[in-house]
C-alpha positions, 0 to 999 in steps of 0.5 A: 351395925349399931342397934336400931330403935324399933317400933313394931307393927303388931296385929296380934298374930304370930308373925308380927310378934315373932318378928319382935323376937328377931329384932331383939336377937339382932341386937335392936331395941323395941321401944313401942308397938303400933296397931291399926284397927277397925274404925268401929271398935265393935267390928271384929274383922273388917275386909282389909287388903292390908291389915289383919284385924280379927282379934284386935280387941286383945291388942291392949292386953298384948301390950300389957304383957310386953309392958311396951307403950301401944299406939293405935290408929283407926283404919279409914278409907279402903285399898284404892291401889291394889297393885303389888307395888304402891306409890304414894305419889299416885294421888290415892294416898289421902284415901288409901288405907295404907296412909293410916300407917303413915299417920300412926308412925308419924305420931309415934315418931313425935312421941319417941324421937329416937325411933329409926326403924319399923318391924313387920311380919311379912313372909311372902306378901309383896303387897304388904311388904312394899306398902310398909316400905313405902311408908317407912322410907318416906318417914326416914325409918329402916324397914325390918322384915326378918321373916321375909322368904323364911320358908326358903331359907335353910333348912328349906322347910316351910314348917320351920317357922312354926317349929322355931316359934315352938322352940322359944315358947311362943303360943299363938292360937288360931282364931279364924279359918278361911280355907276349905281345907281347915275347919273349926276344929283348928280354932284355938289350936296352938299353931306351933304345936307339933300336932297342929303343924302336922295337921296344917301340913296335910291340909295344905298338901291337899289344896296347895303346893310346897312353898306357897305359904299355906302352912304358915297361913300366908294365903289367908288360910288362917289367922292367929292371936298370940297369948304367950311368949318367952322372956324377956319380951313377955312379962305376962300371959293371956288366959281365956276360959273355955266359957269365954270362947264362942265360935261364929261360922261365916260364908265360904267355910270361914269360922271365927272364935270370939273371946271375952273375959280374958285375964292376965297372969304374971309370969314367974321370975324371968329365967333364961332368955329365949331368943329365936334361931337365926337362919344360917348365912349360907345356903347348903350348896354354897356352904359346901363350896367354901371348903372344896373351892379353898382346897382346889385353889390351894392346889392350883392357884397360879403364881402370877405377877400383877401387871397393870394393863391400862396404858392410858385413860380413855381420851374420850367417851361418846354417847350412842343410841340404838333401838330395837323392838326389844329395847332402846339403849342410850349409852355413855351419857356425859355432860359438862360441869365442874363437879360430879353433881353438876354433870349429873344434873345435866345428864338427868336434864338431857334425859328428860329434855333431849332424849325424852326418856320417862323414868318408868321406862328404864329397866337397867342403868350402868353408872360410872364414876371417877370417884366413889366419894361422889356417890352419895351426892349423885345418888340423891339426884339420881333418886329424884328422877327414879322415884317410882316403884320398881326403879331400874336395876343398876351396876355402879363402879368407880373407874378412877383415872381410866375415865377421860380427864373431865368426866366425873360421871357417865350413865347408860340406860336400857329402856323401852316404853312398850315392854311389859316389866316386873320388878323385885324391889326389896328395901327391908333388911332380912336374912334373905339378901341385901336390902337396897342401899339406893334407888334401884331394884334387885331385878327388873324382868322384861317379859317377852311376847310369846312367839307362838301360842304353844311357846313358853313365856320368857323374860330377860332379867336385868339384875343389880350388881351384888356385893358381899353384904350380910343381909341381916346387918348390911355390913361387909362380910369379913370373917376373922381370922382368915387367910387372903385366899379364904377371905376372897372365897368367902366374899366372892361366894356370898355375893354370888349367893345373893345373885342366885337368890335373886335369880331364884325368885325371878325364875332365872334358869340361865345366867347369860354369863357373868363379869365380876368387878374387883375394887383395887381400893379394897383388895391387895391380892386381886388375883385371889379374887379372880381365881376364887370367882372363876372357881365359884362360877364353875362350881355353881353350874356343875351337876350336884353329886349328892343332895345337900341334906345328907344329915337325914340319911339313916333316919326313920322315914317319918321322923324329922331330923330337926325334931330329933335335935330339938325334942319336938318328937317326944310326944310320939307325933312326927311332923313327917319327912321334910320336903325341901323348899330349896329352889335351884332354878339354874340349868346345870352342866352348862357353864356360861362365860365368865370374866373379871375386871379390876376397877378403882372402887365399888359401892361401900368399898366392897372388894367384889361385885357380881354382874349378870343378866338372867334368862327365864324360860320354862323348860328351855335348855342351853349350851355354850359354843366356844371358838378358837378366837375367844368367842363364847355363844349361848345357844338354845339346845333345841330347834335351830340353835339360835344364839341368845347371847355371846362374849368375845375375849380380845387378847391382842391386836389380832383379836381386835381386828377379828372383831372389826371383821366378824359378823355379829348377830343383831344385838339389843345390848352390847357392852365393851369392857376395855383395859387397853387401847381399842381403835375408835373404829371398833367402838364406832361399829359396836356402839356399846356401853363402854366400861374402862377398867385397869385389868381384865381376865378370862376364867383361866386367869389370862390377861385380856385387852378387852371383853365384848358382851352382847345379848341378841335380839329375838 
């Protein structure tokens, strides 16, 4: 991607300054600093939900050290909206403290018209991240949050962030403690010192749990002030004599160090550039599969001749509505119009005027286009309707001439006004997973009511289609040089990793099957992608034969391998044995159904797009039951073994007749993927979301006429 011109929001703490280094490591230009401070300059630390203000009197010195222009804005108002997400259109924007950021960034843009991105140090805080994103998107700025989910990225050690700061020479001092596990002895400690990391880890273990962010201060356990860092960012460093540091104790065990008489010291001539480690693209589990799947495919890849199955386009596409306690479905909405834009305007109008659907009640959408060239125009109209926080997740594909002749767009929706829902809507670029490239959420979870007081909470998780974008650059993953088979594996595996990372945050322990779309406009060897995806899906659901961290074998119990590699153990003090933060939530030894479909084009002309729905229920176990008619059902392993979801492969007319006769459980979501003629009587009976494709395959690479997917009402 082309370099961005970044304004870095800085509090003076470790994370906002370290984020600047990551902007530089990714080739971007940081051209200005922005800071928000208490309206009363004498106030050292105000009670703000959003901003760190302790140490704000040192911000001018930090800007001088970096030799970057600094713009500051007083914080007025308060946290009017305290929900996890933030909507500027809710009437609170004029008095909410978040809107001070909007005023600050607007002023910076007027002074620096080339600014097109904003950097933040958010690690795990949805509260902070969503508010920065709200302001940035409104102002046309790309939000960058390179530290987002950092503790859960390779090598899966919560302390790694602090260790990475130490390696590059960033010196951030603890200036406030606000946790019962931290006392004033921590004040003015370099947070990235190996001894400090060990002490913070022990303190966090007494009061928290692994991965909750306590070690890096995400829960407000401590605040820091950065006084030095590496070249070429830092030209000077801050020095504060011992006599100019004074400690004040507050209520609840808090303690703050007040600084005065600070001075700047010019650093020696800049030497080697020290930029931070960029986390590996691959999770260890996925990385291990890259070679093993390639070897297996080389041995077993069948040589099949490509034969187009779609005999004719759909002659018509009917709109269906269905309702249950769990969800309402409005499927296959189409409208007259000369252009895709005209049809989309009419569909949105029908949603509001005829179907009376409120945008905030929609959890998931499926958009079918005739041409992906219409996507930007349609996306804008669509986004004007879904303009609230946590818009629905969605899957978008272009079906080409498989759609009826005059249909340029079709939209299907899952919606319900009575369900509790939670969303994951990340719009910042990071190393974690792709940011949104449109008005949709990565995932929307529909929280199911508990059946009994003793039963576990559960949720149905709608996940957006995932394509193989490199998260940090938002460019298509296309390693070179490579072979067609290797490329298919790489792209299929990376998009699956995005699916699983989203599932991990949403606590998905079962995917209710998967369908992989393959874009014929981007792929010349379709069958390689079919077989690669099938191998990936099976591998990801097998029990691991060994731990992913084999490098630690044979090492002393109290020595971290990373310390040995980078020399952090030379002082004789070890950070201790690393405890993995890797979150593997998905049940193994239960391979859900898998199918692949070829369509015309995918978003960004991607070669592959994973589509799946997840289920989250702590402690639940499932099994797959298959029948001779191509049916696969996901059942609870305990109790009455009721079905949760199912898929039916239709290979020929006999299977179609079987579907006409079979007793389907009461469904809340039903989707029919068709690659050939299916009788209208079947479509009328199922009343499905209809997705026309050019070809369909099962996990063994067999051609199919159609695939039926359903989720059961519970």
